BAKOL-23586 format. One line per 2 residues: number of its first residue (from 1); for each residue x negated, y, z negated of C-alpha. Coordinates in nm, 3 decimals, decimal comma. Layout:
<nodes>
NUM	X/Y/Z ~ ... .
</nodes>
This chain:
<nodes>
1	-12,731/9,664/-8,216 ~ -12,624/9,867/-8,476 .
3	-12,523/10,205/-8,273 ~ -12,203/9,924/-8,176 .
5	-12,107/9,909/-8,559 ~ -12,121/10,269/-8,670 .
7	-12,001/10,538/-8,389 ~ -11,961/10,874/-8,439 .
9	-11,643/11,002/-8,253 ~ -11,563/11,420/-8,222 .
11	-11,197/11,524/-8,156 ~ -11,083/11,894/-8,231 .
13	-11,344/11,969/-8,495 ~ -11,264/11,625/-8,676 .
15	-11,536/11,376/-8,691 ~ -11,458/11,024/-8,736 .
17	-11,789/10,790/-8,898 ~ -11,651/10,454/-8,804 .
19	-11,764/10,129/-8,919 ~ -11,705/9,831/-8,687 .
21	-11,842/9,514/-8,791 ~ -11,604/9,271/-8,860 .
23	-11,466/9,089/-9,037 ~ -11,538/9,244/-9,344 .
25	-11,799/9,572/-9,204 ~ -12,109/9,446/-9,451 .
27	-12,375/9,732/-9,500 ~ -12,678/9,556/-9,402 .
29	-12,952/9,739/-9,338 ~ -12,956/9,842/-9,014 .
31	-12,602/9,954/-9,056 ~ -12,710/10,185/-9,326 .
33	-12,972/10,345/-9,114 ~ -12,738/10,422/-8,869 .
35	-12,485/10,579/-9,139 ~ -12,798/10,832/-9,197 .
37	-12,856/10,923/-8,857 ~ -12,488/10,988/-8,784 .
39	-12,427/11,191/-9,087 ~ -12,689/11,364/-9,025 .
41	-12,599/11,425/-8,657 ~ -12,318/11,565/-8,804 .
43	-12,425/11,798/-9,047 ~ -12,562/11,932/-8,733 .
45	-12,349/11,928/-8,445 ~ -12,181/12,237/-8,436 .
47	-11,840/12,100/-8,302 ~ -11,797/11,925/-8,582 .
49	-11,635/12,100/-8,861 ~ -11,503/11,794/-9,099 .
51	-11,568/11,431/-9,128 ~ -11,341/11,142/-9,163 .
53	-11,520/10,783/-9,280 ~ -11,298/10,507/-9,181 .
55	-11,347/10,141/-9,167 ~ -11,052/10,042/-8,939 .
57	-10,693/9,943/-9,027 ~ -10,831/9,640/-9,245 .
59	-11,075/9,721/-9,414 ~ -11,309/9,965/-9,521 .
61	-11,618/9,812/-9,632 ~ -11,653/9,491/-9,852 .
63	-12,021/9,510/-9,969 ~ -12,364/9,470/-9,893 .
65	-12,470/9,189/-9,649 ~ -12,577/8,934/-9,940 .
67	-12,712/8,713/-9,670 ~ -13,010/8,979/-9,613 .
69	-13,019/9,065/-9,945 ~ -13,073/8,739/-10,090 .
71	-13,391/8,712/-9,859 ~ -13,560/8,966/-10,019 .
73	-13,778/8,970/-10,332 ~ -13,875/9,228/-10,534 .
75	-14,121/9,410/-10,330 ~ -13,892/9,408/-10,076 .
77	-13,612/9,581/-10,214 ~ -13,855/9,852/-10,427 .
79	-13,897/9,990/-10,098 ~ -13,548/9,923/-9,972 .
81	-13,372/10,060/-10,228 ~ -13,509/10,406/-10,121 .
83	-13,427/10,343/-9,793 ~ -13,051/10,262/-9,931 .
85	-12,979/10,544/-10,135 ~ -13,148/10,788/-9,857 .
87	-12,843/10,676/-9,628 ~ -12,578/10,720/-9,898 .
89	-12,701/11,049/-9,948 ~ -12,717/11,187/-9,658 .
91	-12,321/11,105/-9,626 ~ -12,299/11,284/-9,972 .
93	-12,489/11,569/-9,861 ~ -12,287/11,645/-9,515 .
95	-12,263/12,062/-9,528 ~ -11,870/12,004/-9,418 .
97	-11,540/11,886/-9,647 ~ -11,573/11,506/-9,582 .
99	-11,255/11,257/-9,630 ~ -11,304/10,823/-9,678 .
101	-10,998/10,704/-9,514 ~ -10,993/10,369/-9,767 .
103	-10,790/10,039/-9,632 ~ -10,830/9,674/-9,758 .
105	-11,121/9,628/-9,933 ~ -11,378/9,891/-10,033 .
107	-11,642/9,709/-10,309 ~ -12,010/9,748/-10,386 .
109	-12,150/9,935/-10,125 ~ -11,830/10,012/-9,952 .
111	-11,719/10,173/-10,300 ~ -12,030/10,384/-10,324 .
113	-11,998/10,452/-9,924 ~ -11,640/10,627/-10,072 .
115	-11,797/10,822/-10,333 ~ -11,994/10,987/-10,106 .
117	-11,676/11,156/-10,004 ~ -11,525/11,504/-10,126 .
119	-11,193/11,339/-10,153 ~ -11,049/10,956/-10,100 .
121	-10,728/10,869/-9,964 ~ -10,618/10,506/-10,003 .
123	-10,397/10,297/-9,866 ~ -10,111/10,132/-10,126 .
125	-10,305/9,796/-10,024 ~ -10,662/9,882/-10,072 .
127	-10,885/9,725/-10,425 ~ -11,227/9,931/-10,478 .
129	-11,466/9,841/-10,735 ~ -11,798/9,752/-10,811 .
131	-11,873/9,395/-10,866 ~ -12,260/9,379/-10,812 .
133	-12,286/9,296/-11,217 ~ -12,129/8,948/-11,077 .
135	-12,484/8,871/-10,851 ~ -12,648/8,948/-11,187 .
137	-12,710/9,330/-11,047 ~ -12,652/9,678/-11,061 .
139	-12,517/9,924/-10,796 ~ -12,785/10,044/-10,609 .
141	-12,665/10,290/-10,378 ~ -12,549/10,560/-10,637 .
143	-12,256/10,355/-10,799 ~ -12,379/10,438/-11,165 .
145	-12,423/10,775/-11,103 ~ -12,116/10,905/-10,811 .
147	-11,871/10,700/-11,004 ~ -11,988/10,792/-11,392 .
149	-11,955/11,193/-11,235 ~ -11,604/11,137/-11,083 .
151	-11,380/10,908/-11,344 ~ -11,671/10,919/-11,683 .
153	-11,906/10,730/-11,833 ~ -11,641/10,501/-12,028 .
155	-11,452/10,382/-11,733 ~ -11,731/10,378/-11,497 .
157	-11,910/10,124/-11,761 ~ -11,538/9,911/-11,768 .
159	-11,543/9,874/-11,394 ~ -11,963/9,821/-11,346 .
161	-11,985/9,607/-11,656 ~ -11,672/9,376/-11,574 .
163	-11,739/9,376/-11,156 ~ -11,349/9,361/-11,175 .
165	-11,142/9,516/-10,867 ~ -10,872/9,825/-10,933 .
167	-10,595/9,828/-10,742 ~ -10,464/10,172/-10,530 .
169	-10,226/10,294/-10,788 ~ -10,487/10,229/-11,109 .
171	-10,747/10,410/-10,851 ~ -10,552/10,712/-10,884 .
173	-10,491/10,700/-11,267 ~ -10,853/10,706/-11,313 .
175	-10,944/10,917/-11,050 ~ -11,109/10,745/-10,863 .
177	-10,898/10,808/-10,521 ~ -10,708/11,118/-10,463 .
179	-10,393/11,060/-10,288 ~ -10,232/10,672/-10,231 .
181	-10,015/10,612/-9,870 ~ -9,868/10,366/-9,719 .
183	-10,137/10,167/-9,535 ~ -10,062/10,234/-9,151 .
185	-10,074/10,600/-9,253 ~ -10,473/10,605/-9,373 .
187	-10,586/10,716/-9,101 ~ -10,307/11,000/-8,971 .
189	-10,361/11,137/-9,346 ~ -10,730/11,114/-9,371 .
191	-10,706/11,350/-8,985 ~ -10,438/11,581/-9,116 .
193	-10,673/11,712/-9,439 ~ -10,978/11,743/-9,242 .
195	-10,827/11,881/-8,924 ~ -10,654/12,115/-9,126 .
197	-10,990/12,238/-9,282 ~ -11,186/12,223/-9,000 .
199	-10,983/12,526/-8,884 ~ -11,084/12,716/-9,216 .
201	-11,436/12,931/-9,227 ~ -11,735/12,688/-9,197 .
203	-11,999/12,878/-9,406 ~ -11,784/12,941/-9,677 .
205	-11,625/12,601/-9,719 ~ -12,017/12,466/-9,712 .
207	-12,057/12,693/-9,973 ~ -11,749/12,557/-10,201 .
209	-11,901/12,263/-10,166 ~ -12,272/12,303/-10,170 .
211	-12,165/12,510/-10,520 ~ -11,962/12,229/-10,684 .
213	-12,259/11,903/-10,642 ~ -12,521/12,124/-10,693 .
215	-12,373/12,263/-11,016 ~ -12,284/11,952/-11,184 .
217	-12,604/11,842/-11,141 ~ -12,730/12,133/-11,352 .
219	-12,628/12,359/-11,638 ~ -12,339/12,606/-11,667 .
221	-12,609/12,921/-11,587 ~ -12,774/12,758/-11,317 .
223	-12,496/12,656/-11,163 ~ -12,318/13,014/-11,220 .
225	-12,637/13,140/-11,005 ~ -12,595/12,892/-10,736 .
227	-12,248/13,032/-10,710 ~ -12,293/13,393/-10,760 .
229	-12,578/13,366/-10,438 ~ -12,318/13,192/-10,207 .
231	-12,037/13,444/-10,296 ~ -12,295/13,750/-10,215 .
233	-12,413/13,593/-9,924 ~ -12,141/13,500/-9,786 .
235	-12,021/13,931/-9,800 ~ -12,262/13,909/-9,446 .
237	-12,025/13,694/-9,242 ~ -11,825/13,721/-8,987 .
239	-11,612/13,464/-9,130 ~ -11,607/13,650/-9,432 .
241	-11,523/13,997/-9,187 ~ -11,236/13,776/-9,071 .
243	-11,076/13,659/-9,380 ~ -11,084/13,986/-9,534 .
245	-10,955/14,223/-9,221 ~ -10,667/13,939/-9,127 .
247	-10,551/13,977/-9,556 ~ -10,523/14,349/-9,500 .
249	-10,363/14,390/-9,179 ~ -10,139/14,092/-9,160 .
251	-10,124/13,960/-9,543 ~ -10,276/13,675/-9,704 .
253	-10,331/13,286/-9,564 ~ -10,293/13,466/-9,227 .
255	-10,679/13,438/-9,135 ~ -10,794/13,232/-8,791 .
257	-11,165/13,163/-8,794 ~ -11,190/13,026/-8,464 .
</nodes>
């Protein structure tokens, strides 16, 4: 059944991972597991060169399935919490550019899913937040870690401690989203970003993403070593040859990588 709730559609090099579990795209365990499967598939497929995370025109995802979670005891959640984090980490580790197209609510697990993208484009009416504290919990799908890395510890603590919802303009001001557009244009704008990068050098984009992400989790010296290894390694690729040849023969910015 979860396969119907989460799908991967590919067109023109852009893969859209779509949540479709009305009314609010609640993220139950089956949906979480399916997200992991499709994230791994998108990472493997050569015809997928960039990815959009999308919940539809009305809502991105309003969080976990609370009814399901309420039935779980401590022992069950000890096991499940690891699988939950692994599902979201699989999305974050897609070795291709990923954009979250955020409409309506992105709360709890929905906000954490958006945090797994490389950028977030939100509709003007979107609301984001980590309301787990209001349930006597904390975020469990990476929210305490990815949110703090994105907006800084003080702002992350404000959102996590209070559980308040952030409107799109405030989310933009604090760096929680990267662009705010009219609600009706969210997917269109996300697709334009993804489609442009789908035409780019796949290996260099992967190298850039992994260098930034891995570097954030370590010290500067190690991060520089990661960058250096990728930088040198790209000199063995066809994309590097195409890019430099085009620069010399045609001028900057005209290379074609497909």
